[in-house]
C-alpha angles and dihedrals in degrees: 000000000000092000090053091053092049091047091050092049091048093050095046092045090051091048092049091049090051091050091050091049091049091049091049091050091049091050091049092049091050091050091052092047091050092050090053095046095048098040115108117260113253120236120256096259094052090046091053091047089055092048090050091051092048093048092047088053091049090052091049089052090048091240092128135008124254090248091054090050092051093049093045093048091051091050093049092046088057092049095045092047088051091055094053 
């Protein structure tokens, strides 16, 4: 009988710890989402600078070719300019 009680306590403690971890993860995700939603929108030039940096890094990591980066940056520049 004692082993069953220990097993039950262990299972319920593990389940509670898992629930707390899940809740903490959800709270952290909500905080990140809120910070993104409520952050000010960057102007077009800073957005394009960020895009250029990201694409340069992708080329350096051989994730995309330089030609793909150039075409994608031109396409995004048109879209970002259209938003402004």
